[in-house]
C-alpha positions as CSV (number, residue, x, y, z in Angstrom):
1,M,0.8,11.1,-0.5
2,E,0.9,9.8,-3.6
3,K,-2.5,10.0,-4.3
4,Y,-2.7,13.7,-4.2
5,V,-0.7,14.7,-6.0
6,N,-0.2,14.2,-9.5
7,E,-0.2,16.2,-12.9
8,D,-4.3,16.6,-13.0
9,T,-4.2,18.2,-10.1
10,I,-1.3,21.1,-10.3
11,V,-2.4,24.7,-10.0
12,K,0.8,25.8,-12.3
13,P,1.4,22.7,-14.8
14,Q,3.1,25.3,-17.8
15,L,5.6,25.6,-14.5
16,Y,5.6,21.1,-13.8
17,D,6.6,21.0,-17.5
18,E,9.3,23.3,-17.7
19,F,10.6,22.1,-14.4
20,K,9.3,18.1,-14.9
21,E,12.8,16.2,-16.4
22,C,14.2,18.6,-12.4
23,I,11.1,17.6,-9.4
24,I,10.7,13.6,-11.1
25,C,11.7,10.1,-9.5
26,P,13.5,8.0,-12.2
27,I,12.1,5.4,-10.3
28,C,9.0,5.8,-8.7
29,D,8.0,8.6,-12.0
30,S,6.1,10.8,-9.2
31,L,7.0,14.1,-8.0
32,M,9.9,13.9,-5.8
33,I,9.4,13.0,-1.7
34,E,12.3,14.1,-0.1
35,P,15.0,14.2,-2.7
36,V,18.3,12.0,-2.4
37,I,21.1,12.7,-4.6
38,C,23.8,9.7,-4.9
39,L,27.5,11.6,-4.2
40,E,28.8,9.4,-7.4
41,C,26.7,9.3,-10.0
42,Q,25.1,12.9,-9.2
43,N,21.0,11.9,-9.6
44,T,18.4,12.3,-7.5
45,F,14.9,9.9,-6.1
46,C,12.7,9.6,-3.6
47,K,14.4,7.8,-0.3
48,K,11.6,6.7,0.1
49,C,12.9,5.0,-2.9
50,I,15.6,4.6,-2.7
51,K,15.1,2.0,0.8
52,E,13.5,0.0,-1.6
53,F,16.5,-0.8,-3.6
54,K,18.7,-0.6,-0.9
55,D,16.2,-3.3,0.8
56,K,16.7,-5.3,-2.3
57,G,20.6,-5.7,-2.3
58,V,21.1,-2.7,-5.1
59,N,22.9,0.9,-3.4
60,C,22.2,2.9,-7.1
61,P,20.1,1.7,-9.9
62,N,22.8,2.5,-12.0
63,R,24.7,0.4,-10.0
64,C,27.2,3.3,-8.3
65,S,29.5,0.6,-7.1
66,K,29.9,4.0,-4.1
67,S,26.6,5.1,-4.2
68,N,26.3,6.9,-0.7
69,F,23.6,9.3,-0.2
70,K,22.7,13.0,1.2
71,D,19.3,14.9,0.9
72,V,19.2,17.8,-1.2
73,I,17.6,20.6,0.7
74,G,17.6,22.9,-2.6
75,K,15.3,20.6,-4.2
76,N,13.4,19.8,-1.1
77,N,12.6,23.3,-0.7
78,F,12.2,23.6,-5.2
79,I,9.1,21.2,-4.3
80,S,7.7,22.4,-1.8
81,K,6.1,25.7,-4.2
82,F,5.1,24.4,-6.3
83,K,0.8,24.4,-5.3
84,F,-1.9,21.4,-5.8
85,K,-5.7,21.7,-6.0
86,C,-7.9,19.4,-3.5
87,I,-8.9,16.5,-4.8
88,N,-11.6,16.4,-3.0
89,G,-13.3,19.8,-4.2
90,C,-13.2,21.7,-1.1
91,G,-11.2,24.6,-3.3
92,E,-8.2,24.7,-1.4
93,E,-5.2,25.0,-3.0
94,I,-2.2,23.3,-1.6
95,F,1.9,23.2,-1.2
96,F,3.6,20.3,-1.6
97,N,4.7,20.1,2.2
98,N,0.8,20.6,3.9
99,I,-1.1,18.3,1.5
100,K,-0.7,15.3,4.4
101,N,-2.3,17.8,7.2
102,H,-4.2,19.3,4.4
103,Y,-7.0,15.7,3.7
104,E,-6.4,15.0,7.6
105,K,-8.4,17.4,8.4
106,C,-10.5,18.0,4.7
107,N,-11.4,14.2,4.9
108,S,-12.8,14.6,8.3
109,N,-14.6,17.3,7.5
110,N,-16.4,15.7,3.9
111,I,-17.3,12.6,6.7
112,N,-18.8,15.1,9.5
113,K,-20.9,17.0,6.9
114,L,-22.3,13.8,5.5
115,K,-26.1,12.8,5.5
116,I,-27.2,10.2,5.1
117,K,-31.9,9.6,4.4
118,V,-33.0,6.7,6.2
119,L,-35.9,5.4,3.9
120,S,-39.0,4.6,5.4
121,K,-40.3,1.2,4.7
122,E,-42.9,2.3,2.4
123,Q,-40.4,3.7,0.0
124,I,-38.4,1.0,0.1
125,R,-41.0,-0.8,-1.1
126,E,-41.9,1.8,-3.7
127,F,-37.9,1.6,-4.6
128,I,-38.2,-1.8,-5.5
129,K,-41.1,-2.3,-7.2
130,K,-39.3,0.5,-9.6
131,K,-36.6,-1.9,-9.4
132,I,-35.5,1.8,-8.8
133,L,-31.4,1.4,-6.2
134,I,-31.0,5.0,-5.1
135,F,-28.3,6.5,-2.4
136,S,-28.7,10.0,-0.9
137,I,-25.5,11.5,0.3
């Protein structure tokens, strides 16, 4: 999902800038996905980032002694209100929670729209003579 969500695709960048420090994971430096909070230090992170830390034997990036994590539903709801522009060029503005579904459909629709032009042998020879290679989609 990270490839579809970045500062270049956000619909209202000024709103994003106002809340950036609250919604960016300090580990991956991206918009938090499934935010969790450390009950000891009160910092929030992506659930996936914390899982990777725990897999390395570190409970919390801030080295909390008794780090327990809890889902932050309010922050997740807040992040879900942000809209992003489709990077496939379909023109859609997608809410954060709908991004995965949109791109699954948008990619399959774009694949169906591809038209491949087959060149004749004569056309290929002509392009080779001119040292031109053209791909038409």
